[in-house]
Structure formats: structure tokens, C-alpha cells
C-alpha positions as CSV (number, residue, x, y, z in Angstrom):
1,M,40.6,50.5,97.3
2,T,38.4,47.5,97.5
3,V,34.9,47.9,96.1
4,L,33.1,47.7,99.5
5,P,34.0,50.0,102.3
6,G,34.5,48.1,105.6
7,P,32.2,45.8,107.5
8,I,28.6,45.1,106.9
9,R,26.7,47.6,109.0
10,Q,23.1,46.8,108.4
11,I,20.8,44.0,107.2
12,G,17.6,45.4,105.4
13,F,14.3,43.6,105.2
14,V,11.5,44.8,102.9
15,V,8.1,44.1,104.3
16,P,4.5,44.7,103.1
17,D,3.2,45.6,106.6
18,L,5.6,47.5,108.9
19,D,3.5,47.0,112.1
20,A,3.2,43.3,111.6
21,A,6.9,43.0,110.9
22,L,7.7,45.0,114.0
23,A,5.6,42.7,116.2
24,D,7.3,39.7,114.7
25,W,10.8,41.1,115.4
26,V,9.8,42.2,118.9
27,N,8.7,38.6,119.6
28,L,12.3,37.6,118.7
29,G,13.6,40.0,121.3
30,L,14.9,42.8,119.0
31,G,14.3,46.4,120.0
32,P,13.8,49.2,120.7
33,W,12.8,50.3,117.2
34,F,13.1,53.9,115.9
35,V,10.0,54.1,113.6
36,M,9.9,56.8,110.9
37,R,6.8,57.0,108.8
38,G,5.9,58.8,105.6
39,L,9.5,59.6,104.5
40,P,9.8,60.9,100.9
41,L,12.4,59.1,98.8
42,R,13.6,60.7,95.6
43,G,16.2,59.4,93.2
44,L,16.7,57.2,90.2
45,Y,15.4,53.7,89.9
46,R,16.8,51.7,86.9
47,G,17.8,55.1,85.3
48,E,14.4,56.7,85.6
49,P,13.3,59.4,88.2
50,C,11.5,57.8,91.1
51,E,9.6,59.5,93.9
52,T,8.0,57.3,96.6
53,V,7.2,57.3,100.3
54,L,8.7,54.9,102.8
55,S,8.2,53.9,106.4
56,V,11.4,52.5,108.0
57,A,12.4,51.2,111.4
58,P,16.0,50.5,112.5
59,A,17.0,48.6,115.6
60,H,20.3,47.3,116.8
61,S,21.7,43.9,117.8
62,G,25.1,44.8,119.0
63,D,26.9,46.8,116.3
64,L,24.6,45.4,113.6
65,Q,21.6,47.5,112.6
66,V,18.5,45.7,111.4
67,E,16.2,47.9,109.2
68,L,12.6,47.2,108.2
69,I,11.5,49.0,105.0
70,C,7.9,49.3,104.0
71,Q,6.9,51.3,100.9
72,D,3.7,53.2,101.5
73,D,2.6,53.4,97.8
74,Q,2.9,51.3,94.7
75,T,5.3,53.5,92.7
76,P,7.8,51.2,90.8
77,S,10.9,51.0,92.9
78,I,13.6,48.6,94.1
79,F,11.2,47.7,96.9
80,T,8.1,47.0,94.9
81,E,10.3,45.1,92.4
82,F,11.4,42.8,95.3
83,L,7.8,42.4,96.7
84,S,6.4,41.6,93.2
85,S,8.7,38.6,93.0
86,G,6.5,37.1,95.8
87,S,9.1,37.5,98.4
88,A,9.2,39.6,101.5
89,G,12.0,39.7,104.1
90,F,15.8,39.8,103.6
91,H,16.6,42.4,100.9
92,Q,20.0,43.8,101.3
93,L,23.3,44.1,103.1
94,T,24.4,47.7,103.8
95,Y,27.8,49.1,103.9
96,W,28.5,52.7,105.2
97,A,31.0,54.7,103.2
98,T,32.9,57.7,104.5
99,D,33.7,58.7,100.9
100,L,30.6,57.7,98.9
101,D,31.9,59.3,95.7
102,A,35.1,57.1,95.8
103,T,33.2,54.0,96.7
104,M,30.7,54.5,93.8
105,A,33.6,55.1,91.4
106,A,35.0,51.7,92.5
107,V,31.6,50.1,92.1
108,R,31.2,51.5,88.6
109,A,34.8,50.5,87.7
110,A,34.0,46.9,88.9
111,G,31.0,46.9,86.5
112,W,28.4,46.5,89.2
113,P,24.9,47.7,88.0
114,V,23.5,50.6,90.0
115,V,19.8,49.9,90.4
116,C,18.7,52.8,92.6
117,E,20.4,55.9,93.9
118,G,19.4,59.1,95.6
119,G,19.5,60.8,98.9
120,G,19.2,64.0,100.7
121,D,15.7,63.4,102.1
122,F,17.1,61.2,104.9
123,G,20.2,63.3,105.3
124,V,22.1,60.5,103.6
125,R,23.1,59.7,100.0
126,F,22.7,56.0,99.0
127,A,22.9,53.6,96.2
128,Y,21.6,50.0,95.7
129,V,23.8,47.9,93.5
130,E,23.6,44.4,92.1
131,P,27.1,42.8,92.5
132,P,27.6,40.0,89.9
133,N,28.4,36.5,91.1
134,S,27.5,37.4,94.7
135,P,25.7,35.4,97.4
136,V,23.4,38.4,97.8
137,A,21.3,40.0,95.1
138,V,21.4,43.6,96.4
139,I,23.9,45.7,98.3
140,E,23.2,49.1,99.6
141,I,26.0,51.6,100.0
142,A,25.1,54.5,102.3
143,E,27.0,57.6,103.1
144,L,28.3,57.7,106.6
145,T,27.5,61.2,107.9
146,E,26.9,62.7,111.3
147,A,23.2,61.9,110.8
148,T,23.9,58.3,110.0
149,A,26.3,57.9,112.9
150,A,23.8,59.5,115.3
151,R,21.1,57.2,114.3
152,A,23.4,54.2,114.6
153,A,25.0,55.5,117.9
154,L,28.4,55.4,116.2
155,H,31.0,58.1,115.8
156,P,32.4,58.7,112.3
């Protein structure tokens, strides 16, 4: 098995203001957006328990999903870490795994640090990893479930 399961399915952007970001993306012609606010996120961030609240909005451009992510509080997380660097915008590439356990075993065997992992609250388990010597700093691996497929209008 290769480390990453299949094609890139999503590009994630972390933004400080979801409504402003939505307006900018709508001006670029992307939409409709499925906006979900006040979602609890529980998991581990850099090995420590993390509970935070997110607002997210996915939309599609062909088969590629674009997701806007806005953390609603200041709890230390992979998202506040990114924003504290002075950046906002492109954050991660996302791959969807039909067998998340096998994919994560491959990630760990490859020595990729797991920065954040969790799941259940969105109906999907996920992990954010930092692949060494990669053109991207963060990759999300999300479990492809019926809920994921339904939100993406795909069939597993």
C-alpha cells in the first residue's frame, strides 16, 4: 500500500472570518456552499486532548471539494497554530480513505508525524499529518463513510 489513499479529494482553507471568506469565494464563482456552524471537534492535538468548536463550509468545483474552516474559539489547535503564523488561506490537501486504520498504519510506518486526530462528531474519523520533504505542510486523511460520500455527492 502506498501511504496516501487515492486522489486528492479536498483542498482546505483556514480562515479567520467564515462569512468574509464565503463572500470572496462566491465572487470567484464557487458555490453553492453547505455551511455548518458551531460543530464540536474533539480529539488529540500534538498528543494532548483538544476540544474546540468549528464552522466549516464545503463546496465543489467538479470532483474537487473546497472547504473553508473557521475555528470559533481560541483553543490551541492545528487551526489556531496555522493562523498564529500570520497566515490564512490554503492549509491542507485531503485524501479520503476507505480503510482509515490501514492508511494510518502506513502513515506511521513511513514516520509521518500525526499532528491532530479525532472524529465521531462529524460522523468521520480524521487525522492531520505532516509529511516530511513534501511540497505541502499538512495533509488531512479522512475516513470515507456514507456520511462523507453523501456530503460529497459521491458513492463509496
